[in-house]
N, C-alpha and C positions, 0 to 999 in steps of 0.2 A: 800463567806463570807461577802464581802462588800455589796452585794445586800440584804443580810439578816440582816445587821446592826450589825454583830458580830465583836467585836473589840479586843478580846483576844482569843487565841487558844492554844491547846495542840497538839504537834506533836510527830511522832514516826519514827522508822528507815526508812520506805519507803519515808517519807517526807524529813527527814534530817538524813543521816546515821551517826552513831557513827564513829568518825575518819574523819569527813569531813575536807577537806583542808581549809586553810584560804580563798582561792578564792571562794570555795563553800559556806562557812559561810557568806562571804560578799554578794554573790548573794542572799542568803537566806534572809539576813537582808534587802536588797534593795527590794525584792519581798514583804516582810511583810510591809515595809514602803509604798510601792506603793498602797497596798490595805488597809492601815490603821489598820493593825493587829499587836498586841503585842504578841510575843511568850513567854508564861509564864511557860509552863510545857512541859515535854518530857518523853516518856516511852511507855510501861512498860519495865523496864530494870532489868535483873538478877544481883545480887551482891553476891560475895563470900567473903571468908576471905583473898583473895589476895589483900593486901592493895595497891600495886603498880597499879594493874588493876583498882581498885576502884578510885584511885586518877586520873587516866587518864579520866575516865568517868566524874568526877566532873570538871576537867579542861576543857573538851569539853563543859560541861553545862555552866560553867562560861563564856567562850569565846562566846557562843551563846546567852548570856544574860538571861539565864533561872533562874527561882526562885525555881522551884520544879522539882524533879525527881520522877515520879511514878515508883514503884519498886516491885519486887518479890525477896526479899533478903533471902539468906540462913541463917539459925539460928545462924551460927557461924560468920556471917559478921558484927555483930553490934559493936564490939570494933573498927573495922576499920571505919565503918560509923560514929561513934561518932567523930573521928578525922577529917574526911572529912567534916562533917557538921560544925564543929567548925572552920575549916580553911577557908571555903568558904561562910558560911551563907546560903547555899542552903539546902532546906528541902528534906527529904526522905519521900515519901507518899506511904505506903504499900497498894497494890491493891489486894482485894479479888477476887477469880475467881469462887466461888460457887462450884457446882458439877463438878467433873473431870472424871467421869466414874466409873463403877463398884459400884455405890451406895456410893461412897466416896466424901468427900468435899476437896477442896483445903486447903493446910496447913494454909493459912491465909484466913479464910472464913468469919470471923465476928469480931466485935469490941473486944470481949473477947480474942480471940486468938492473935490479934495484941497487945492489951494492956499488956497481959502477957509477951510478948517478949520485949516491948519497954519501959515499965514504969520506968525502972532503967537506961535508956539510954538518950542520948542527947535530949533536948527539941524540936529539929527540926526533930526528927524521929517520925512519926505518920502514918496517913492513908490517902488513897484516896479511900473512900468507893464508890463502884459501885452499884447503886440502882438496876440495872438489875440483877447482880449476887446475890445480897442479896435476891431478889425476887425468883430467880431460885433455891435457897437452899431449898425451899418448896418441890421441886421435889423429894428430898431424905428425907423428913420428918422433915426438920429443918426450921420452919417458922420464918422469921426475919422481923421486922418492920424497914425500913430504917431510919425513924425519931428517933426511939429509939436508933438505932446503932450510929447515929450521936451524940446524947446526951451523950452516953457512952464515945465516943472518946473525947468529950470536946475540950480543947485547942489543942489537937493533930490531929485535922482535918486540913490537909494542901491542900487538893484537893477533888473534888467530881466528879464522872462520873454519870450524870443524864440520866437514861435510864428506859424505861418501858418495861415490858415483859409479854407475855401471856403464862402461864405455861401449858395451855391445848394444844396449837399449838407448844409450845417451840420456839416461834419467838419473836423478838423485834417488838414493835408496837409504834405508835404515842402516846404521853403522854395522859393518861386517858383511853386508849383502853385496858389497862391491869389492873394492880392494883395499880400503882404508884399514891400516893397522893402528887402532886407537891407542893401545898400550905403548907402541913404539913412538908415536907422535908425542904422547905425554912424557915419556922418558926423555925424549930430545928436549922438550921444554924445560924439564927439571935440570938437565945437563947444562943448559945455557943460562940458568938462573932467571927464568921467566917469572915475572910477578904480576902481570896484568891479567886481563880477562880472556877466557876462551869462549867464543860465541858458537853455540850449536846452531847451524844454519840448515834449514830444511825447507825446500821449495816445492816438494811434491805435495799433493792433496791440499792445495791452498784453502779450500773451503773449511776443512777441519783436519789439521795435521796433528792434533793433540795426542792421539793414540800412538802414532809413529814417533813423535818427539819423546813421549814417555819411554818408549823402548830405547831410544838413543840416550836419554838421560841415564837409564839403568845401566847401559853398556859403558857409558862414560864413568859413572860412579864405581862400577866394578873395576875398571882399569885404574882409577885413582887408588882404590884399596890395594891393588896389586903392587903399587909403587911404594906404599907406606910400610 
């Protein structure tokens, strides 16, 4: 990440396990400091109506210095999440997963499904829209424009996973080789006053994605300059 000039990152269980000891968290913080990386977000985490269990997750997030938890919350979890967000100031960002098999879509697959659930809940409960999964929804006949989805979420955008996808091959690709309009997505984020982190997510070439991610970073930076 240091080589690519990345200063902020989102982590998940394999990077930093839920329930990490104080010693593990200290080692994690030192590693981030060594490479000049700020840990902003963590997930994707499931939440239920079990308030005590949810409190433990938020306590872990607070100790780790996180600002956002990307999430797949159960529909009956929101009363508990209201309290946790209020107590900690940490945001819940619901992550859509697009098609889940059998021609079906994930329960939180777009801005409308998320807004229907969160509009009456705490202001810190919103979305982490994943552009790749939004693009994938076209595979089951639900074409979604990532920029439009961002504008719908408005002030409830708390994180974004920036990913391009080729629906013909059903593979993640370097920005611009699928259908992702990076400048359009960033313009939408500016328009809604987004101030959190955009995560470049790239799942192809897991053994060594560095070269492809470097290309994605260059395309992202070029799009940022176009907006300035």
